[in-house]
N, C-alpha and C positions, 0 to 999 in steps of 0.2 A: 769171598762170602760175609755177612755180615754176623754180629751174634744173635741178630733176629731177624726174623721172618713176619709181616705182617700182611695178612690179606685183607684189603680194605672192601669196603662195601656200599652201594651209595640208599638211603633210605629208612626206612626200621626195621631191626631186626628181633627175632624173637629169644637171640641167647648173646652173650660174648664168649668167644671158645678160647680155651688155652691149651698148650701142649708145652709143661715144661722140660721134658724128657723127650724131643721129638727126634734127634741127632744123635749120634755117635764122632763126631767129629771133631778132632781137636785145632784149632785154629793157625795160623800161621805164628810162631814162637812157640809152641809144643809138640812134642812129639810122643809116641810111645815108649815107654823104656823096652827093651827085647822082652825081657821078666814078665811083661805086662800086657802082651801079644794074644794072649788067650783068653783075654777079657773083650777084643774087638768080635762083635754079634753077638754078645750075648748078652740079656736083659741087664747086665749089672749096668753098660756102656751108657744105654736109651732105651727106652719104651719100644718095643718090636712093633710095629702096625700101626703105634700110635700118630703120626705125622700123617699118616695114607688116611685115616679115619675124621682125623681134625680138615682135611684138605676136603677130602669129602663132603662129610657135613657142612662145613661151611658154605661149598660151592652148592648144594642144594638147599641148605637153610636160609642161602642168603645172608651169612651172619659171618661178621667179621672176625678174627681168629690173633690170634699173637702165639707164634712157636721159637723156640729158641733153637739155637744155630749153632750148637756147643754140647759138646758129651757134661752129661750128668757126672762122672768121675772129677772133671775139673773142678766143678764149683757146683751143687746143687741149687739150683734156682727156686725149687719145690719145699727149701728149707730156711727155716729164719737164721738171719746172723747169729752166732754163738751156737748153732745146734752141734753136735757132735757129729755127723753124718754130712753137714754141709760140705767137707773133702773127706770123705769116705776112704779106710785106711784098709780097710778090710774086704775081701768080699770072697764069698765060699771059702772062711778059714783060713784064706790065703793073700799077704801082702799084696797092698796094690802100689809099686812101686812109686807112680807117679804123684804117689801124692804123702812118704814117708819123709818125716823133716822137715815138714815145709816150713818158711821161714815164713815173717810176719810181712816181709818185703813182696813175696813172692801170693801168701793170700790177697794183698792190698790189690798188685796187678791183675791178680783174677777176678776179685767182687768188682775194681775199677773199671775194668774191661770186657765182662762178663754180666757179670750177678745183676749189677748196675741200670746197663742200658736195657735188659729185658725188664728187669721191673718198670722201670721210667716210661717202657713204650706200652706195656701193661695198663700202667696206670692211666694212662693217657687214653689207648683206646677205652677203656671201660668208664672213662668222666663223659667221652665224646659221648658214646652210647647208652648210654645208664640202662642198660636191660641186665639182667640176670646173669649171673654167670657160670660158665660150664666148664671144667677143667678134663680134659683126656688125655687119660693113663692105659696102660696097660700091666701083665702079672703075668708071672710064669706060671705055669700048670702045677710047677713042684719048685718049692723051695728050700734051698739048701737041706735036700732030703725028707722035706717032713711030707707029711700025705699028702695025698694027691690033691686040691683043689677044686672042687665039684662046680659050683658056678661059675659060671659062664660071663655074668656082668655082676659090679659091683657097684650099688650108688653111695656116696662116702659125702658125707655131710656133717655138719659142727654145732650150728644153731635151728638149721632150715632143716628139721625132721620133714613137718609134713609134707613142703616140694619135694623133699626125698624119696617120701613115702608114694605120692603121686606118682613118679617117674620110675621107679621099681613098680609096681603094680602092671603101669602102661608097657614096660619093657616084657612083665610075666605074662599080659594079658596077651604078646606076640611069639611068646613060645620060647624064649627065656628063660634058662635057670639063674635069678637074681638075688641079692643077699645085699642086705642095708651094713653098710660099715664093717662090707671083706673085701678085699680081705687083711684089710688096714682099715682102722678107724678116722675118721676124721677129727673127734674127739680128741685126738692123740697130735694134732697140731701135725697133721699128714694133706691136710690141703692149703697148707699156706697159702700159696701163691694167689686161689682163687679167695679165698677167704680175705686178705688183706685187701686187697682190690675192690670186690665188691662190699665190703662195709663201708670204703670208704665213699660208695655213691649210695647206700644204703639199702644194695638189693641182696636177692637171694644168691649162693653160694654153693654148688655141688659142683661132685668128682666120678666122673665115671675112670671104670677100671674094665677091661675087657682080659678076658683070658687071651693068652700070646697064640696059641693053639688056631685062636678064632681070628685072631688082629692080623697073625701073621702069613694066612693062607687064604690067598688075591678071592679065589671064587667065595669064600665063607665071609672074605671084609666085604663083599664086593654084594651079599644079599644082607650082611648087617645094617650097611649104612641106611639104607634107604628105611629100616626099621626101625634106626635110631632118629633118622629127619622124623618120621612120623610119633613116637613118643615123646620126642622133644616138644612139636607142637600140640600135640595133645595136653602135656605138663604147663608148657609155656606158649599157652594162647595167647596172641597181639598180631592185630591187624597186618601182618607179612603174607604176601601171596607168594605159594610156591613156585620154588625153582624147581626145575630137572637138573639133571646132576650135569657136569661136564667131563 
């Protein structure tokens, strides 16, 4: 399996979709240390349900998408180079042995083999379609023992506050508990991938964060995707005929 999954479409699309934390896979050449087995299947290794939402939205919107084919714990494609969490070495207060004592050679192997191919594919997709960029992520209902997160969907933005407000209002009108720049803020560099490639094309960059008890539950996710499609179309109206789900 390649480090990047591309979903291509023909004709105009309302948005370009991205999913930086789509997979918990370790490609050939990497394996989970025994001490890290507890991380498999958790939100630390990937964004639970994000890939399924991305593929479902792509099919319904007729929107191109780029999805990472490797775990964020190898290298996080939604972090800028030099970020302290590009190679995360602590999770839930416990060491991530996969990333302890990484040599510069190993860091470069991950950047050149995984991170850079993802961003090249994203850049190419964004330049070819020149549409607003919408990242799809999910978040855990409780983070490191903190209080329960009440919002079901967060709309993250950096510079693009007005489109974010429109999308949030459209989602709220469909019955969801929505918050702006929660549980994380796009103004803190946490929508790095979307902002980087949208800016190069002069486009809007937003990111969806869906709570994982919604995203990871098949019936709730199946109800969510059509509502997301309607909200995205309402926010980013563009001559693009509706597509049925596949």
